[in-house]
C-alpha distance (Angstrom), angle and dihedral (degrees) to the residues before:
residue distance angle dihedral
M1 . . .
N2 3.80 . .
P3 3.81 107.4 .
A4 3.79 89.1 -141.2
R5 3.80 89.5 62.8
R6 3.82 93.5 50.8
A7 3.80 113.1 123.5
I8 3.79 115.0 -96.3
G9 3.78 110.5 -118.3
P10 3.81 125.5 -137.5
R11 3.80 92.0 -105.2
A12 3.80 92.2 53.4
K13 3.80 91.2 47.8
L14 3.80 89.8 51.1
L15 3.80 92.1 50.3
V16 3.79 92.6 47.9
G17 3.80 90.5 49.0
A18 3.81 90.7 49.1
A19 3.80 91.2 50.8
L20 3.81 92.0 50.0
L21 3.80 90.9 47.6
L22 3.80 89.6 50.6
H23 3.80 90.6 51.8
W24 3.81 91.1 49.5
L25 3.78 91.9 49.1
M26 3.81 94.1 47.4
A27 3.81 91.8 49.3
A28 3.80 97.4 45.5
S29 3.80 100.4 36.2
V30 3.81 95.0 67.1
S31 3.81 90.6 65.6
P32 3.84 96.1 103.2
R33 3.82 89.6 59.1
M34 3.82 94.5 44.6
G35 3.78 115.5 81.8
V36 3.78 122.9 -153.1
T37 3.78 107.1 -61.5
T38 3.77 122.7 -142.8
D39 3.82 99.6 -96.8
E40 3.80 98.5 36.7
V41 3.79 96.3 80.2
V42 3.80 93.6 56.4
H43 3.82 94.8 38.0
L44 3.80 95.4 51.3
T45 3.78 94.4 39.0
G46 3.79 91.0 52.3
G47 3.80 93.6 45.2
Y48 3.80 92.9 48.9
T49 3.81 92.8 51.0
Y50 3.81 91.5 47.7
W51 3.80 90.0 58.4
K52 3.78 98.1 34.8
F53 3.79 102.5 42.5
N54 3.83 104.4 14.9
D55 3.81 85.2 -125.8
Y56 3.82 124.6 133.7
R57 3.79 103.2 -170.3
L58 3.83 95.6 109.2
H59 3.79 118.4 80.8
P60 3.82 99.1 -23.9
E61 3.80 89.7 162.1
N62 3.78 88.7 82.2
G63 3.78 126.6 67.0
T64 3.80 113.7 -86.7
L65 3.83 94.4 -142.2
P66 3.84 100.4 69.7
M67 3.79 90.4 39.1
R68 3.79 91.8 52.4
L69 3.80 92.3 42.2
A70 3.79 93.7 52.0
A71 3.80 93.7 44.7
L72 3.81 95.6 45.0
P73 3.86 94.5 95.5
W74 3.80 88.9 52.7
L75 3.82 89.1 70.3
F76 3.79 88.0 67.0
S77 3.81 93.7 47.8
D78 3.78 130.4 76.4
V79 3.80 95.2 -106.0
K80 3.80 115.3 178.8
H81 3.78 116.7 -153.4
P82 3.81 138.6 -175.2
S83 3.77 121.1 -94.4
L84 3.80 120.8 -77.0
E85 3.78 86.4 -133.1
D86 3.79 91.6 62.0
P87 3.85 110.9 119.8
T88 3.80 89.9 -127.9
W89 3.83 89.1 60.6
L90 3.80 94.4 44.1
N91 3.81 90.4 51.5
S92 3.85 95.5 41.9
K93 3.84 94.1 -116.9
V94 3.78 94.9 162.0
N95 3.81 96.0 176.1
L96 3.82 93.0 54.1
W97 3.81 97.5 40.3
G98 3.80 88.5 43.7
A99 3.80 92.5 51.6
K100 3.78 89.0 55.1
L101 3.81 90.7 48.5
F102 3.80 92.1 49.8
F103 3.78 103.7 37.6
E104 3.81 110.6 16.6
S105 3.80 106.1 40.0
G106 3.79 100.3 69.9
N107 3.81 97.7 -111.6
D108 3.82 124.4 154.2
L109 3.78 93.7 -109.6
D110 3.80 98.0 -176.1
A111 3.81 92.9 52.8
L112 3.80 93.4 45.8
L113 3.80 91.8 49.2
L114 3.79 92.8 49.5
R115 3.81 92.8 51.8
A116 3.79 92.1 48.1
R117 3.79 93.6 47.6
M118 3.81 91.7 48.4
M119 3.80 88.1 60.3
I120 3.80 94.4 51.8
A121 3.82 89.5 46.1
L122 3.80 86.5 64.8
T123 3.82 89.3 64.2
G124 3.80 87.9 50.5
A125 3.80 89.4 55.5
A126 3.82 89.0 47.6
T127 3.80 89.6 53.0
A128 3.80 91.0 50.8
W129 3.82 89.0 50.4
L130 3.79 91.6 51.7
T131 3.81 89.1 50.1
W132 3.82 90.0 53.6
F133 3.82 91.5 44.3
W134 3.79 94.3 53.9
A135 3.80 96.3 42.7
R136 3.81 92.1 49.9
R137 3.79 92.4 45.7
L138 3.79 93.4 50.4
F139 3.79 105.1 35.9
G140 3.78 108.7 12.2
P141 3.84 140.2 -96.4
A142 3.81 95.6 -57.4
A143 3.80 90.4 54.2
G144 3.79 89.0 51.1
W145 3.80 90.4 58.8
V146 3.80 92.1 48.5
A147 3.81 92.6 50.8
L148 3.79 91.7 44.5
G149 3.80 91.6 51.6
L150 3.78 91.2 50.7
A151 3.80 92.4 48.6
V152 3.79 97.8 43.5
F153 3.80 93.6 53.7
S154 3.80 98.9 33.8
P155 3.83 109.0 128.9
T156 3.80 88.7 -149.2
L157 3.80 95.7 54.3
L158 3.80 91.3 41.9
A159 3.80 92.0 49.6
H160 3.78 97.1 53.5
G161 3.78 95.1 32.1
G162 3.81 86.5 62.5
L163 3.80 97.8 52.2
A164 3.81 129.9 78.5
T165 3.78 93.2 -121.8
S166 3.79 134.7 110.1
D167 3.82 107.6 -110.7
M168 3.81 97.9 86.2
T169 3.80 94.4 44.6
M170 3.80 90.9 49.8
T171 3.82 89.9 50.7
A172 3.80 93.1 52.0
C173 3.81 94.4 44.7
V174 3.80 98.3 47.1
L175 3.79 93.9 43.9
G176 3.80 90.1 46.1
A177 3.79 92.7 48.2
L178 3.80 93.4 50.9
S179 3.80 90.5 47.7
A180 3.81 93.3 49.9
V181 3.81 94.0 47.1
W182 3.81 91.4 48.6
L183 3.80 89.9 54.6
L184 3.80 89.9 46.7
L185 3.81 92.2 52.6
H186 3.82 90.3 60.8
R187 3.79 104.0 36.7
A188 3.78 120.6 12.9
T189 3.78 120.5 -152.1
W190 3.77 132.7 155.9
G191 3.78 90.1 -108.1
R192 3.80 94.0 51.1
L193 3.80 91.8 46.2
A194 3.80 91.3 51.3
L195 3.80 92.6 45.9
A196 3.82 93.3 49.4
T197 3.80 91.3 47.3
V198 3.78 94.7 49.9
L199 3.80 95.0 44.8
C200 3.81 93.5 47.3
G201 3.79 89.9 50.6
L202 3.80 90.8 49.0
A203 3.81 90.1 48.6
F204 3.80 89.0 59.1
L205 3.80 89.7 49.3
S206 3.80 94.8 45.2
K207 3.79 97.0 72.6
M208 3.80 137.6 -27.1
S209 3.80 88.4 -104.6
G210 3.80 87.2 61.8
V211 3.81 87.0 91.0
I212 3.79 85.2 81.8
I213 3.80 86.8 89.1
V214 3.83 90.1 72.4
P215 3.84 96.5 70.7
L216 3.80 90.1 33.5
L217 3.80 92.3 57.3
G218 3.78 89.6 47.3
A219 3.80 89.8 54.5
L220 3.82 91.6 48.2
L221 3.79 91.0 49.8
L222 3.80 90.8 52.3
L223 3.81 91.7 49.1
R224 3.80 90.1 50.3
W225 3.77 91.0 52.8
L226 3.79 90.6 52.2
R227 3.81 91.8 51.5
R228 3.79 115.4 95.1
A229 3.77 97.3 -140.9
P230 3.81 131.4 114.6
F231 3.78 120.4 -103.6
V232 3.78 119.6 -133.5
L233 3.79 123.8 -144.1
A234 3.79 109.1 -165.9
F235 3.78 104.7 170.5
G236 3.79 104.7 148.3
R237 3.79 124.3 -26.8
R238 3.79 96.8 -37.0
I239 3.79 115.8 82.6
L240 3.82 120.4 -159.4
W241 3.79 124.0 -162.4
L242 3.81 112.5 -154.9
R243 3.80 114.7 -162.3
R244 3.80 105.5 161.9
R245 3.77 114.5 91.9
G246 3.78 92.9 -132.1
Q247 3.78 91.3 54.0
I248 3.78 92.3 46.6
A249 3.81 91.8 48.1
A250 3.79 93.1 49.6
A251 3.80 94.0 46.0
T252 3.80 96.9 46.4
L253 3.78 92.9 43.8
G254 3.79 90.4 50.8
L255 3.79 90.9 50.4
L256 3.80 92.3 51.6
V257 3.80 90.7 48.5
A258 3.80 88.8 53.0
T259 3.79 89.8 47.3
A260 3.80 91.1 50.4
A261 3.80 92.2 49.0
G262 3.79 91.4 50.4
S263 3.79 90.8 46.7
I264 3.78 90.9 56.2
V265 3.80 89.7 52.3
I266 3.81 89.1 53.0
L267 3.80 89.8 48.0
W268 3.80 90.0 54.6
A269 3.80 89.6 47.0
G270 3.80 89.0 56.8
Y271 3.82 87.6 63.1
G272 3.80 97.1 43.2
F273 3.84 92.9 -100.4
R274 3.80 88.5 -77.4
Y275 3.79 124.2 126.7
E276 3.79 99.4 -153.1
G277 3.77 115.3 73.6
F278 3.80 93.4 -146.0
N279 3.78 120.9 74.5
R280 3.78 94.9 -145.4
A281 3.79 91.5 176.4
G282 3.80 87.5 66.1
S283 3.80 100.8 40.5
A284 3.76 143.6 -16.1
A285 3.79 123.5 -92.7
N286 3.77 137.0 -163.7
D287 3.79 104.8 -170.3
Y288 3.79 144.9 -55.6
F289 3.80 119.1 -76.2
F290 3.81 87.1 -86.3
S291 3.77 125.3 19.9
W292 3.79 123.1 -106.9
E293 3.82 89.0 -112.1
V294 3.81 89.3 61.9
M295 3.80 93.2 45.8
L296 3.82 93.1 50.8
E297 3.82 92.1 48.4
E298 3.79 91.7 -112.2
E299 3.82 90.3 121.4
P300 3.84 130.6 25.8
L301 3.76 122.6 -110.2
P302 3.80 110.7 -81.0
W303 3.80 95.2 -118.7
S304 3.79 116.0 150.9
E305 3.75 119.8 -124.9
P306 3.81 117.2 -97.0
S307 3.80 113.4 -85.4
S308 3.81 93.2 -153.2
L309 3.75 137.4 14.5
F310 3.81 94.7 -99.6
R311 3.78 98.6 47.3
F312 3.81 109.2 109.6
V313 3.80 115.4 -134.1
P314 3.81 123.1 173.9
P315 3.78 112.0 -114.4
V316 3.79 113.5 -89.7
R317 3.77 105.4 -129.5
P318 3.79 118.2 -156.4
P319 3.80 113.0 -115.6
Q320 3.80 107.4 -77.0
P321 3.79 112.0 170.0
T322 3.79 111.4 -157.2
G323 3.76 131.0 -157.1
L324 3.81 89.4 -97.4
T325 3.79 95.4 50.3
R326 3.80 89.9 47.1
L327 3.80 89.0 52.4
V328 3.80 91.1 49.9
G329 3.80 89.6 49.8
W330 3.80 91.4 49.9
I331 3.80 92.2 49.8
R332 3.82 89.1 48.2
D333 3.79 92.7 49.8
H334 3.82 90.4 51.9
R335 3.82 93.0 41.3
L336 3.79 93.1 -130.7
L337 3.81 93.5 146.8
P338 3.83 133.5 23.7
E339 3.78 113.8 -74.7
A340 3.81 95.5 -130.1
Y341 3.81 91.0 52.7
L342 3.81 91.6 50.8
W343 3.82 92.6 46.0
G344 3.80 90.2 49.6
F345 3.79 92.0 48.3
A346 3.82 91.6 49.8
H347 3.83 90.2 47.2
T348 3.80 92.5 51.6
Y349 3.80 91.7 47.4
K350 3.80 93.4 48.2
F351 3.79 96.8 48.2
S352 3.79 94.1 43.5
H353 3.81 90.4 74.5
Y354 3.78 97.3 67.7
R355 3.82 131.4 19.1
P356 3.81 127.3 147.1
G357 3.79 111.6 -110.5
F358 3.79 141.4 175.9
F359 3.80 126.1 -142.8
M360 3.80 125.2 169.5
G361 3.80 95.0 -33.2
D362 3.79 96.2 -40.3
Y363 3.82 127.2 110.1
R364 3.78 125.1 -152.2
G365 3.75 141.0 148.8
T366 3.80 96.8 -148.5
G367 3.79 103.8 53.5
W368 3.80 139.2 -119.2
K369 3.81 129.9 -95.7
L370 3.79 91.2 -133.9
F371 3.81 97.5 45.9
F372 3.80 98.9 97.9
P373 3.84 97.9 35.5
T374 3.81 88.2 52.0
A375 3.80 92.6 44.9
F376 3.78 89.8 51.8
A377 3.80 91.8 50.7
L378 3.81 93.5 47.2
K379 3.81 97.6 44.5
T380 3.80 102.9 39.2
T381 3.80 118.9 85.2
L382 3.79 116.0 -106.3
P383 3.84 93.0 -123.6
A384 3.80 90.1 53.3
M385 3.79 91.9 49.7
A386 3.81 90.1 48.8
L387 3.81 90.1 54.0
I388 3.81 91.5 45.3
A389 3.80 90.1 52.7
A390 3.80 91.3 47.0
G391 3.78 91.1 48.6
A392 3.79 91.8 49.7
L393 3.80 90.4 51.2
T394 3.80 90.7 48.8
L395 3.79 92.7 51.3
G396 3.79 92.6 44.0
W397 3.80 90.2 50.5
S398 3.78 91.2 50.7
L399 3.80 91.0 55.1
R400 3.80 95.9 47.0
R401 3.80 101.6 38.4
R402 3.75 137.1 47.0
A403 3.78 90.0 -144.0
G404 3.76 123.5 85.8
P405 3.78 135.0 59.5
A406 3.78 109.5 -21.6
R407 3.78 98.2 -140.6
V408 3.79 92.4 63.2
K409 3.80 93.7 63.1
P410 3.82 100.8 77.8
W411 3.80 92.5 44.5
L412 3.80 97.8 105.3
Y413 3.80 99.0 68.2
R414 3.80 94.5 38.4
A415 3.80 90.1 50.4
A416 3.82 92.6 49.4
P417 3.85 95.5 119.4
L418 3.80 90.8 53.2
A419 3.81 95.7 41.1
V420 3.82 94.1 47.6
F421 3.81 92.9 44.6
F422 3.80 91.5 47.3
A423 3.82 94.3 48.8
V424 3.80 96.2 44.6
Y425 3.81 94.5 43.7
W426 3.78 95.0 49.0
V427 3.79 93.0 47.3
M428 3.81 87.6 52.9
A429 3.80 92.6 45.1
I430 3.80 94.9 51.0
N431 3.80 90.5 50.3
M432 3.80 94.8 41.4
T433 3.80 117.6 119.4
L434 3.83 91.3 -159.4
N435 3.81 101.4 86.9
I436 3.80 103.6 161.5
G437 3.78 103.5 119.4
H438 3.78 148.0 16.0
R439 3.83 87.0 -131.4
H440 3.78 91.2 80.2
I441 3.83 90.2 75.5
L442 3.81 91.9 47.9
P443 3.85 92.6 108.1
T444 3.82 90.5 64.9
Y445 3.80 95.9 54.7
P446 3.82 94.9 83.2
I447 3.81 88.5 52.2
F448 3.79 91.6 50.7
F449 3.79 89.1 52.2
V450 3.82 93.1 48.2
F451 3.80 91.7 52.4
A452 3.81 90.1 45.0
S453 3.79 89.1 56.2
A454 3.80 90.4 64.6
T455 3.80 86.8 84.6
A456 3.80 87.1 74.5
V457 3.80 91.7 72.1
W458 3.81 88.4 75.3
L459 3.78 86.8 70.6
A460 3.80 84.9 81.4
T461 3.82 91.5 62.6
S462 3.77 132.6 78.6
A463 3.82 89.7 -93.6
R464 3.80 92.1 63.4
R465 3.81 95.2 122.1
L466 3.79 93.2 53.2
V467 3.81 90.8 43.7
A468 3.81 92.0 49.0
F469 3.79 91.5 50.7
A470 3.82 92.4 48.0
L471 3.82 93.2 47.7
G472 3.78 92.8 47.0
A473 3.78 93.2 47.6
A474 3.81 92.4 48.4
L475 3.80 92.9 49.9
L476 3.81 92.2 47.2
L477 3.82 91.9 50.0
H478 3.81 89.7 46.4
A479 3.82 90.7 52.7
A480 3.82 91.7 45.5
D481 3.80 92.2 50.8
S482 3.79 89.2 50.5
A483 3.80 92.3 48.1
L484 3.81 90.9 53.2
A485 3.80 89.7 54.9
R486 3.81 92.4 54.2
P487 3.02 128.4 148.6
F488 3.80 94.5 15.1
Y489 3.78 99.7 53.8
L490 3.81 88.1 152.7
S491 3.81 90.5 64.8
Y492 3.79 94.9 48.9
F493 3.79 115.1 137.3
Q494 3.76 126.4 165.4
P495 3.81 112.9 -86.4
L496 3.81 88.6 -122.8
V497 3.82 88.0 65.7
G498 3.77 92.6 54.9
G499 3.79 99.6 -106.3
P500 3.82 125.6 -104.5
A501 3.82 92.6 -32.1
R502 3.81 91.2 69.4
A503 3.79 100.1 20.8
S504 3.81 94.0 94.2
R505 3.79 88.0 70.2
Y506 3.80 86.8 70.5
L507 3.81 111.7 25.1
V508 3.80 138.3 -0.6
D509 3.81 137.1 168.9
S510 3.83 113.8 59.7
S511 3.81 90.5 -9.5
L512 3.80 89.3 68.5
D513 3.79 116.6 -13.2
W514 3.79 119.9 39.4
G515 3.81 95.0 153.7
Q516 3.82 94.5 -88.3
G517 3.81 99.8 133.5
L518 3.81 107.0 84.4
P519 3.84 98.6 96.4
D520 3.78 90.0 55.9
L521 3.81 91.0 43.6
I522 3.81 88.8 56.9
K523 3.82 90.0 54.7
W524 3.80 90.5 46.0
L525 3.80 91.3 52.7
E526 3.81 90.6 49.0
R527 3.82 91.9 52.2
K528 3.80 90.1 47.1
Q529 3.81 91.4 52.6
Q530 3.81 92.6 46.3
S531 3.81 90.2 52.7
G532 3.80 91.2 55.6
D533 3.81 95.1 -113.2
A534 3.81 105.2 153.6
A535 3.80 97.2 177.0
P536 3.83 112.7 127.0
V537 3.79 119.9 -105.3
H538 3.80 117.8 -137.6
L539 3.80 113.4 -160.4
T540 3.78 128.6 -160.1
Y541 3.81 103.7 -177.3
F542 3.79 127.9 -170.9
G543 3.79 118.1 -165.2
A544 3.79 146.7 50.6
D545 3.81 97.4 -77.6
S546 3.81 117.3 102.0
P547 3.81 122.5 -121.5
R548 3.80 86.0 179.5
A549 3.82 94.5 56.3
R550 3.80 90.4 44.5
G551 3.81 89.4 55.6
L552 3.80 97.7 -124.6
D553 3.79 114.7 179.9
V554 3.80 96.4 -134.6
V555 3.78 140.9 120.4
R556 3.80 109.5 -115.2
F557 3.77 110.9 -137.3
G558 3.79 130.8 178.7
D559 3.81 97.4 -12.4
E560 3.79 104.3 99.2
L561 3.82 89.3 133.7
S562 3.83 88.7 67.9
D563 3.79 97.0 40.1
S564 3.78 123.6 61.9
G565 3.83 94.3 171.9
P566 3.80 126.8 103.5
R567 3.80 116.2 -75.9
V568 3.80 141.0 153.3
F569 3.79 119.4 -102.4
P570 2.92 129.2 -118.9
A571 3.80 95.7 27.9
Q572 3.80 114.8 -124.4
V573 3.80 101.2 -120.5
R574 3.79 126.9 -179.2
G575 3.76 139.8 157.2
G576 3.80 114.3 -41.3
W577 3.78 139.2 75.9
F578 3.79 123.5 -18.9
V579 3.82 115.7 -163.1
I580 3.80 109.9 -171.8
S581 3.79 127.9 -179.5
A582 3.80 109.2 -124.5
T583 3.80 93.6 -124.3
Y584 3.80 91.8 54.6
F585 3.79 91.4 42.6
R586 3.81 85.1 64.5
R587 3.85 89.5 39.3
V588 3.81 92.7 -140.1
Y589 3.79 95.3 161.4
M590 3.78 97.7 30.5
P591 3.78 126.0 101.9
T592 3.81 88.5 -122.2
R593 3.79 96.2 55.9
G594 3.78 118.2 145.3
P595 3.80 129.7 37.2
W596 3.77 122.4 -28.0
R597 3.77 106.7 -92.9
P598 3.83 134.1 -162.9
E599 3.80 91.3 -114.7
L600 3.81 89.9 56.0
E601 3.80 90.1 49.9
E602 3.78 90.8 50.6
H603 3.79 92.4 47.5
Y604 3.80 91.5 47.3
G605 3.82 90.1 54.8
K606 3.80 91.1 51.0
L607 3.80 92.0 51.1
L608 3.82 92.3 49.6
R609 3.80 91.4 49.9
R610 3.78 91.3 47.5
L611 3.81 91.7 50.6
R612 3.82 91.0 50.5
E613 3.78 96.1 44.6
E614 3.81 104.6 32.9
G615 3.79 104.4 17.9
P616 3.82 99.8 104.3
A617 3.81 91.8 48.8
L618 3.80 98.1 47.6
P619 3.81 121.9 104.6
K620 3.82 112.6 -100.7
E621 3.82 96.6 -108.8
E622 3.80 93.4 45.9
L623 3.79 91.6 48.1
S624 3.79 91.0 49.5
Q625 3.81 91.8 51.7
L626 3.82 90.9 47.6
A627 3.80 91.0 51.8
Q628 3.82 92.0 48.5
D629 3.80 91.4 50.9
I630 3.80 90.5 50.6
E631 3.81 91.8 50.8
L632 3.82 92.6 50.8
L633 3.79 90.2 51.1
Q634 3.79 91.7 46.6
F635 3.79 90.3 52.2
A636 3.82 90.8 49.1
R637 3.80 88.7 50.6
L638 3.80 90.7 50.8
C639 3.81 91.6 51.1
H640 3.78 90.0 50.4
F641 3.81 88.8 50.7
L642 3.83 90.4 51.7
R643 3.80 97.7 39.0
D644 3.84 95.7 110.9
R645 3.82 97.8 33.1
E646 3.80 120.6 104.5
P647 3.82 113.2 -128.1
V648 3.79 117.5 -111.6
E649 3.80 88.3 -126.8
V650 3.80 142.1 -25.8
I651 3.80 120.3 -115.1
G652 3.79 120.2 -153.0
G653 3.78 91.3 -5.4
S654 3.80 90.0 -76.8
M655 3.82 114.2 53.5
L656 3.80 116.9 85.6
V657 3.81 116.0 -146.0
F658 3.83 122.8 -151.5
R659 3.81 131.5 175.1
L660 3.83 117.4 -147.1
G661 3.75 133.0 175.2
D662 3.81 125.7 -136.7
A663 3.79 92.3 -97.5
E664 3.82 91.8 51.2
V665 3.81 91.7 49.8
A666 3.80 90.8 50.2
A667 3.80 90.6 49.1
A668 3.80 91.8 48.1
L669 3.81 94.5 50.0
Y670 3.80 102.3 33.8
G671 3.79 112.1 8.1
P672 3.80 127.9 90.3
L673 3.78 112.7 -78.0
P674 3.82 126.4 -149.7
E675 3.79 117.0 -101.8
T676 3.80 94.7 23.3
A677 3.74 119.3 119.5
V678 3.81 99.0 -153.0
S679 3.76 133.4 67.7
S680 3.78 123.3 -97.4
P681 3.80 115.2 -77.5
A682 3.76 122.4 -101.5
R683 3.77 112.7 -100.7
């Protein structure tokens, strides 16, 4: 009997349940220390309005399932929301309407966030269970425990399992759908057919990238046809064994067609079985965030032209409809799928072509081949990588040699859903132009852990004591590394890199700094005040949280893109503390991104002279724009000045803290800087 098929005893079930509960608790319990991250405002705002108003205008480019799941507890809370007559609602401005919902409506934000994150943590526990299930099924009970230990304490799974975003839900749904379909392709029952149908439908609803299951299921179907093994139909009491390839092909194809049809029904259900995204019976609507003409490449993006030579503006591409956008338009015209889903899919496709990114000192909008392999190496614990390498060697040995543990040998076919998913996803990731976060390879982590667990099969050899010691030590070190990263699992980087203090040299954005640090900044400011430190604090904040709503006594500097409230430009900065979000320290989304250049220095001097000579006579709007441009350039100059300085500390795993005197501030803003070819600007 295959040990992997051995019945699971009550004690094992209890231990697995305890491990999953521990994972859920670790992921959700850090919520009080995690501020609002960049995507949570739009995800939760969209999910709440889907439930509350049956309206899908807000943020349809993300999967409705995780948004609904996270916002479900809000239906049982007294959530106050802005008016449905607000222009931001009528024009589908989810970030603005969401900011009002979060920060201006009087809601208990911390409680609402915790409830939402607890729901997403359930999908993290489900992902850990699937990891255990596959490892045990392929390589035996001991392997299941190894994979489960890796998953439960993985900083990556804990980070995204504790946030009200979509990546963890998509991982659980796609992996679950592939697993259910693979079972269905070998023995068909009503239960398996229903499970595969539901999970495939949920995969489509989990994220727009959930459509990856379509080619994956095609590949699994082809592999099943090539396999010389009977197919079992067990619908009801009568069991049929199909052995002819033609019969097997017809039966399995029919089952996948039925699964696909049911999945489409579930997709429609996710949008209330209504084609139009707007619920016009509930409120009026003008349009989506961008018009359909823009989404289908019939009109260019409505970006304004740059107002100065340094201002970064994405390239305006002429309308170039592709085969995919034409297909989306055809499906829309025939109303074959919900409008909001199609608009969201077209939006995701359009904006995947170009997005500013940062990678190890370089800036691009079209990605790097090494981005995700490097991100994986930097943000995966060393013990986990050692086990992954050992597992890969074990599996490679089993394919090339007749020696070795016998139960490893048939692993390749049985692991087809994982192997195909892993190969396809990594090929896509390496060639992806959207390089904004390590989280985009999250769905492959469970597969890494399953393959790592293959090392456990050596417990059946004469070296079992040595193997047991090595596995135990690796898992303990993995758990310890994860514990040291708590509560900021999102900011985890290998200790060899230098942790969050040096991590921004390699990656930023959702790989490190997603705007999560404000709760810890509040505590830091309180300690500073209690110590009698009266030095001013200058804050450059990246994210969707609100320093203004939290009442922080700081001088905002250089972060106008994250602050739509009233402020004075340019900010009056002087010696004191400078707290800078890592993403803005690298200026990824700023018009001044990249190294300080002579042409920027020259332009900065011109702006300062114009402000001094013409400022009082300039129209109000023109003067305001001039002052904003000067502040952005001053902030870029400051970052260049600090580029080689180690921060005094890191707040919230993402905010770099520096202390500068008045003379240093003056030198940073007005003095000559290294590596610039022009003289210092006139003050």
